[in-house]
C-alpha positions as MATLAB code, in Angstrom:
seq = 'XXXXXXXXXXXXXXXXXXXXXXXXXXXXXXXXXXXXXXXXXXXXXXXXXXXXXXXXXXXXXXXXXXXXXXXXXXXXXXXXXXXXXXXXXXXXXXXXXXXXXXXXXXXXXXXXXXXXXXXXXXXXXXXXXXXXXXXXXXXXXXXXXXXXXXXXXXXXXXXXXXXXXXXXXXXXXXXXXXXXXXXXXXXXXXXXXXXXXXXXXXXXXXXXXXXXXXXXXXXXXXXXXXXXXXXXXXXXXXXXXXXXXXXXXXXXXXXXXXXXXXXXXXXXXXXXXXXXXXXXXXXXXXXXXXXXXXXXXXXXXXXXXXXXXXXXXXXXXXXXXXXXXXXXXXXXXXXXXXXXXXXXXXXXXXXXXXXXXXXXXXXXXXXXXXXXXXXXXXXXXXXXXXXXXXX';
ca = [
      15.048   -5.896   -7.272;
      18.069   -6.059   -5.022;
      16.417   -7.993   -2.177;
      13.033   -9.148   -1.006;
      11.422   -6.299    0.901;
       8.816   -8.236    2.878;
      10.564  -11.518    3.643;
       8.269  -13.895    5.511;
      11.200  -16.111    6.537;
      12.851  -13.484    8.749;
      12.185  -13.529   12.480;
       8.836  -12.021   13.468;
       5.478  -12.209   11.700;
       4.971   -8.412   11.934;
       6.675   -6.192    9.340;
       6.589   -2.395    9.051;
       6.107   -0.207    5.986;
       6.828    3.475    6.635;
       5.568    5.563    3.735;
       3.891    8.916    3.150;
       0.256    8.979    2.046;
       1.555   10.028   -1.326;
       1.015    8.961   -4.903;
       3.678    6.786   -6.518;
       4.629    7.541  -10.125;
       6.210    4.346  -11.437;
       8.541    3.871  -14.362;
       5.679    2.013  -16.064;
       3.927    5.428  -15.966;
       1.272    4.097  -13.592;
       0.108    6.431  -10.839;
      -0.769    4.495   -7.678;
      -1.786    5.495   -4.184;
       0.160    4.112   -1.212;
      -2.067    1.059   -0.706;
      -2.143    0.199   -4.398;
       1.637    0.471   -4.462;
       2.046   -1.787   -1.415;
      -0.365   -4.281   -2.974;
       1.781   -4.308   -6.118;
       4.962   -4.846   -4.088;
       3.470   -7.698   -2.065;
       2.030   -9.420   -5.145;
       5.387   -9.130   -6.912;
       7.006  -10.778   -3.913;
       4.740  -13.798   -4.063;
       1.933  -12.951   -1.649;
      -1.145  -14.417   -3.293;
      -3.699  -12.980   -0.860;
      -3.492   -9.397    0.436;
      -6.109   -7.916    2.781;
      -6.124   -4.304    4.006;
      -7.493   -2.822    7.244;
      -7.631    0.976    7.257;
      -9.253    3.864    9.089;
     -12.221    5.230    7.133;
     -13.691    8.292    8.839;
     -15.396    7.194   12.057;
     -15.299    3.565   10.910;
     -12.631    1.113    9.867;
     -12.677   -0.561    6.493;
     -11.534   -3.996    5.345;
     -10.839   -4.222    1.620;
      -8.999   -6.139   -1.088;
      -7.896   -5.601   -4.672;
      -8.646   -8.968   -6.261;
     -11.321  -11.654   -6.292;
      -9.186  -14.468   -4.866;
      -8.048  -12.371   -1.897;
     -11.609  -11.294   -1.140;
     -13.395  -14.630   -1.386;
     -10.683  -16.771    0.211;
     -10.765  -14.395    3.190;
     -14.561  -14.278    3.414;
     -15.051  -18.038    2.974;
     -12.045  -19.653    4.710;
     -13.802  -22.975    5.342;
     -14.719  -23.344    1.663;
     -11.165  -22.378    0.671;
      -9.377  -24.666    3.134;
      -8.573  -27.523    0.709;
      -8.126  -25.450   -2.463;
      -4.895  -25.901   -4.443;
      -4.351  -22.508   -6.066;
      -1.701  -23.953   -8.392;
      -4.492  -25.852  -10.159;
      -7.014  -23.889  -12.200;
      -9.765  -26.485  -11.768;
      -9.390  -26.360   -7.973;
      -9.759  -22.571   -7.948;
     -12.679  -22.787  -10.388;
     -14.381  -25.329   -8.127;
     -13.845  -22.990   -5.161;
     -15.513  -20.126   -7.028;
     -18.439  -22.399   -7.954;
     -18.885  -23.438   -4.335;
     -18.800  -19.813   -3.182;
     -21.329  -18.867   -5.856;
     -23.653  -21.635   -4.662;
     -23.224  -20.515   -1.059;
     -23.944  -16.898   -1.967;
     -26.944  -17.953   -4.039;
     -28.476  -19.718   -1.035;
     -28.014  -16.564    1.004;
     -29.534  -14.444   -1.768;
     -32.547  -16.755   -2.126;
     -33.257  -16.684    1.590;
     -34.881  -19.478    3.640;
     -37.169  -21.784    1.720;
     -40.728  -20.502    1.527;
     -39.870  -16.888    2.326;
     -39.335  -15.798   -1.245;
     -36.272  -14.340   -2.921;
     -34.357  -11.158   -2.447;
     -34.053   -8.547   -5.152;
     -32.460   -9.300   -8.502;
     -29.687   -6.904   -7.561;
     -28.708   -9.064   -4.569;
     -29.272  -12.303   -6.449;
     -26.489  -11.491   -8.922;
     -24.021  -10.478   -6.206;
     -21.435  -13.131   -7.145;
     -21.569  -12.273  -10.846;
     -20.885   -8.630   -9.986;
     -17.558   -9.407   -8.276;
     -14.737   -8.114  -10.528;
     -11.498  -10.055  -10.958;
      -9.404   -6.995  -10.080;
     -10.116   -3.611   -8.555;
     -10.640   -2.221   -5.089;
     -13.620   -3.668   -3.260;
     -14.881   -3.271    0.293;
     -15.286   -6.424    2.346;
     -16.740   -4.914    5.529;
     -16.688   -1.902    7.843;
     -16.562   -1.854   11.630;
     -16.253    0.654   14.447;
     -15.959   -1.440   17.633;
     -12.861   -2.984   19.147;
     -14.856   -6.160   19.834;
     -15.297   -6.609   16.078;
     -11.552   -6.363   15.494;
     -10.868   -8.946   18.213;
     -13.555  -11.209   16.724;
     -11.982  -10.861   13.271;
      -8.571  -11.726   14.710;
     -10.082  -14.801   16.357;
     -11.722  -15.932   13.129;
     -10.888  -14.686    9.615;
      -7.498  -13.114   10.367;
      -6.224  -16.084   12.359;
      -7.408  -18.530    9.690;
      -5.710  -16.435    7.008;
      -2.405  -16.289    8.901;
      -2.488  -20.049    9.557;
      -3.409  -20.978    5.975;
      -1.037  -23.421    4.304;
      -2.429  -23.183    0.794;
      -2.016  -19.464    0.065;
       0.741  -17.015    0.952;
      -0.970  -14.185    2.823;
      -0.263  -10.613    3.920;
      -2.674   -8.793    6.247;
      -2.042   -5.033    6.168;
      -3.030   -2.757    9.053;
      -2.694    0.983    9.218;
      -1.299    1.494   12.717;
      -3.775    4.203   13.666;
      -6.599    1.623   13.648;
      -5.237    0.236   16.904;
      -4.402    3.676   18.303;
      -7.882    5.072   17.646;
      -9.774    1.992   18.847;
      -7.779    1.757   22.083;
      -8.389    5.447   22.698;
     -12.089    5.226   21.783;
     -12.832    2.321   24.149;
     -10.243    2.583   26.948;
     -12.203    0.277   29.247;
     -11.763   -2.552   26.737;
      -8.298   -1.657   25.471;
      -6.179   -3.644   27.930;
      -8.041   -6.943   27.625;
      -8.466   -6.521   23.872;
      -4.779   -5.824   23.244;
      -3.853   -8.849   25.372;
      -6.213  -11.023   23.304;
      -4.776   -9.669   20.059;
      -1.230  -10.254   21.313;
      -2.054  -13.877   22.185;
      -3.509  -14.506   18.729;
      -0.533  -12.883   16.990;
       1.903  -14.947   19.071;
      -0.007  -18.140   18.294;
      -0.001  -17.365   14.563;
       3.706  -16.567   14.704;
       4.515  -19.895   16.370;
       2.295  -21.848   13.975;
       2.941  -19.890   10.770;
       3.117  -22.637    8.097;
       6.493  -22.557    6.336;
       6.925  -19.006    7.681;
       4.958  -17.819    4.653;
       2.332  -15.431    6.070;
       2.872  -11.935    7.485;
       1.229   -8.906    9.071;
       2.277   -5.484    7.748;
       1.849   -2.384    9.911;
       1.862    0.822    7.856;
       2.489    4.351    9.106;
       3.036    7.694    7.335;
       6.322    8.495    9.090;
       8.827    7.295   11.676;
       7.247    9.392   14.418;
       4.251    7.064   14.371;
       6.525    4.586   16.139;
       6.521    6.889   19.166;
       2.942    5.719   19.749;
       4.469    2.383   20.655;
       6.400    3.953   23.510;
       3.439    6.011   24.757;
       0.725    3.365   24.578;
       1.181    0.169   26.637;
      -1.658   -1.483   24.727;
       0.207   -1.014   21.459;
       3.424   -2.269   23.022;
       1.520   -5.376   24.054;
       1.338   -6.322   20.367;
       5.140   -6.086   20.148;
       6.492   -7.127   23.565;
      10.156   -6.749   22.587;
       9.515   -2.998   22.422;
       9.493   -2.882   26.233;
      13.151   -3.884   26.337;
      14.001   -1.187   23.792;
      12.066    1.414   25.757;
      13.895    0.542   28.978;
      17.229    1.405   27.336;
      16.086    4.704   25.795;
      15.748    8.083   27.477;
      14.178   10.076   24.645;
      11.718    9.651   21.798;
      14.471   10.064   19.230;
      16.688    7.434   20.813;
      13.682    5.100   20.987;
      12.878    5.550   17.292;
      16.523    5.098   16.355;
      16.817    1.900   18.389;
      13.528    0.470   17.107;
      14.438    1.127   13.473;
      17.918   -0.285   14.003;
      16.431   -3.452   15.507;
      13.828   -3.814   12.752;
      16.492   -3.271   10.093;
      18.682   -5.900   11.706;
      15.945   -8.476   11.169;
      14.845   -7.035    7.791;
      11.403   -6.269    9.193;
      11.018   -2.648    8.097;
      10.739   -0.971    4.703;
      10.962    2.817    4.479;
      10.244    5.055    1.507;
      12.633    7.804    0.557;
      11.274   11.160   -0.501;
      10.267   11.182   -4.142;
      13.040   12.414   -6.388;
      13.444   13.839   -9.869;
      13.039   10.342  -11.310;
       9.481    9.979  -10.024;
       8.594   13.554  -10.967;
       9.819   12.779  -14.479;
       7.558    9.718  -14.517;
       4.586   11.925  -13.631;
       5.418   14.362  -16.438;
       5.834   11.474  -18.880;
       2.475   10.116  -17.770;
       0.800   13.473  -18.428;
       2.327   13.633  -21.882;
       2.001   10.015  -23.004;
      -0.665    8.129  -21.049;
      -3.100   10.948  -20.259;
      -2.347   12.599  -23.611;
      -2.546   16.015  -21.943;
      -2.186   18.485  -24.821;
      -0.773   21.147  -22.510;
       2.466   19.126  -22.509;
       2.649   18.671  -26.290;
       5.380   21.293  -26.630;
       7.528   19.822  -23.851;
      10.345   17.870  -25.547;
      11.128   14.445  -24.114;
      14.759   15.396  -23.694;
      13.799   18.262  -21.365;
      11.507   16.278  -19.078;
      14.229   15.013  -16.765;
      15.962   18.426  -16.415;
      12.566   20.017  -15.677;
      11.827   17.290  -13.128;
      15.065   18.068  -11.299;
      14.121   21.756  -11.105;
      10.702   20.787   -9.745;
      12.346   18.580   -7.120;
      14.585   21.446   -5.987;
      11.620   23.831   -5.755;
       9.091   21.460   -4.157;
      11.592   20.282   -1.539;
      12.358   23.951   -0.753;
      16.072   23.584   -1.462;
      15.826   26.676   -3.631;
      13.031   28.779   -5.076;
      12.972   28.080   -8.810;
       9.421   28.978   -9.790;
       7.009   31.703   -8.647;
       6.123   32.065   -4.957;
       2.541   30.884   -5.478;
       3.588   27.839   -7.523;
       3.517   25.533   -4.486;
       6.211   23.895   -2.409;
       7.099   21.115   -0.030;
       4.383   19.341    1.942;
       5.012   18.477    5.585;
       3.564   15.046    4.863;
       6.116   14.388    2.111;
       3.325   14.167   -0.470;
       5.355   15.671   -3.295;
       3.871   13.624   -6.156;
       0.300   14.094   -4.932;
       0.908   17.821   -4.471;
       2.495   18.215   -7.896;
      -0.313   16.248   -9.532;
      -2.732   18.786   -8.051;
      -0.557   21.724   -9.122;
      -0.605   20.441  -12.701;
      -4.384   20.926  -12.808;
      -3.716   24.680  -12.886;
      -3.252   25.888  -16.474;
      -1.300   28.962  -15.375;
       1.237   26.835  -13.526;
       1.611   24.470  -16.462;
       2.204   27.519  -18.673;
       4.903   28.626  -16.234;
       6.585   25.224  -16.522;
       6.432   25.280  -20.313;
       7.944   28.748  -20.393;
      10.699   27.733  -17.990;
      11.505   24.572  -19.976;
      12.404   26.679  -23.009;
      15.504   27.862  -21.129;
      16.612   24.363  -20.135;
      19.412   22.495  -21.821;
      18.212   19.200  -23.335;
      19.357   15.976  -21.700;
      19.065   12.841  -23.802;
      18.208   10.290  -21.147;
      18.268    7.495  -23.715;
      21.943    8.159  -24.381;
      24.364    5.394  -23.377;
      26.690    8.092  -22.075;
      24.186    9.326  -19.506;
      24.080    7.713  -16.069;
      21.012    5.553  -15.516;
      18.171    7.123  -13.565;
      16.510    5.903  -10.390;
      12.871    5.130  -11.023;
      11.338    3.963   -7.740;
      11.980    5.298   -4.277;
      11.595    1.916   -2.565;
      13.150   -0.609   -4.912;
      15.847    1.730   -6.272;
      15.672    0.058   -9.658;
      17.465    1.815  -12.490;
      16.875    2.067  -16.216;
      19.297    3.308  -18.823;
      16.702    4.636  -21.250;
      13.017    5.311  -21.776;
      11.499    3.843  -24.921;
       9.097    6.563  -26.020;
       7.376    4.462  -28.681;
       6.447    1.668  -26.279;
       5.528    3.879  -23.338;
       2.204    4.818  -24.885;
       1.103    1.183  -24.602;
       1.661    1.046  -20.840;
      -1.613    1.389  -18.961;
      -2.301   -1.078  -16.130;
      -5.414   -2.322  -14.388;
      -4.674    0.004  -11.479;
      -5.668    2.999  -13.559;
      -9.228    1.667  -13.326;
      -9.268    1.477   -9.546;
     -11.585    3.714   -7.577;
];
């Protein structure tokens, strides 16, 4: 990677990730949703604990993707003195949590035990995979979490932590309970400021996610949101339009390396999806698609789906306003007639040997902008990560 995307040492504990609610087709041929992809990025950048807060219908959901993130967040007092660089320390932590959970499962002495299903709750916790920690619907619960688990996580010295919030959690809660919004946002702002000032070794961060840049306009319209980011008031005072506000905010965040934005998916990612269908999913409908025509076909799909030019039939499908090109194409490829149309069209394409040293390397991820000079077909069939098992 060219640089660290979510650098905890830059000024400000809050970072932004602007990305569509799309699927991400990686060069490893994994197909991840936006949260799974962000989790992967943060783990690759050294964040050992990642916790997500997201809107879930009428409720909000707190979830994680690994056992250590989940249990260290749920049992901060038990985790406080754990040295995660030592296997025996982590193992001892898990044993202590298991004992604590067992006491809860057994219930108070003399009142009998809970069901066998509850009694084995610790043993049912998977090492990896998406798991729900809790749900909540009240702003008071969010403030309480900030005062307890979130604050403890952001002040932890023994594990590098990222707490991820979808921005609309705050928007919806402030709108739902307006009588509590002002005091609640002030309390949240105080906690965030305290964590920022006492962030050990500048190692822990908060990540706000949003589907597009326009979500930042909420910051200018909602004083309770601006309370979480007080410097926004100075930006707003200098701007006379929404567009100038967004431009100034993004410029400021870029200056401090506190924002990461996804590009639209390109032919590279579309090619990854086609390769996945052919190799990983072993979809027989793609058996007759030569490897050396996948990238040319992907470029034609990009042109059509982005509405640059109509390449395929009118009912084939086109650009989504939410920039969900990979997700949309993945759905399109469930239609046998449309796959037949692609196969027929590919017969007219000129082969392009993307493993040729004379061909320019291809971009394979819209955030990192990594490049590869070839795709090893023989090894690609072996690539299938844990994320494929996620719910």
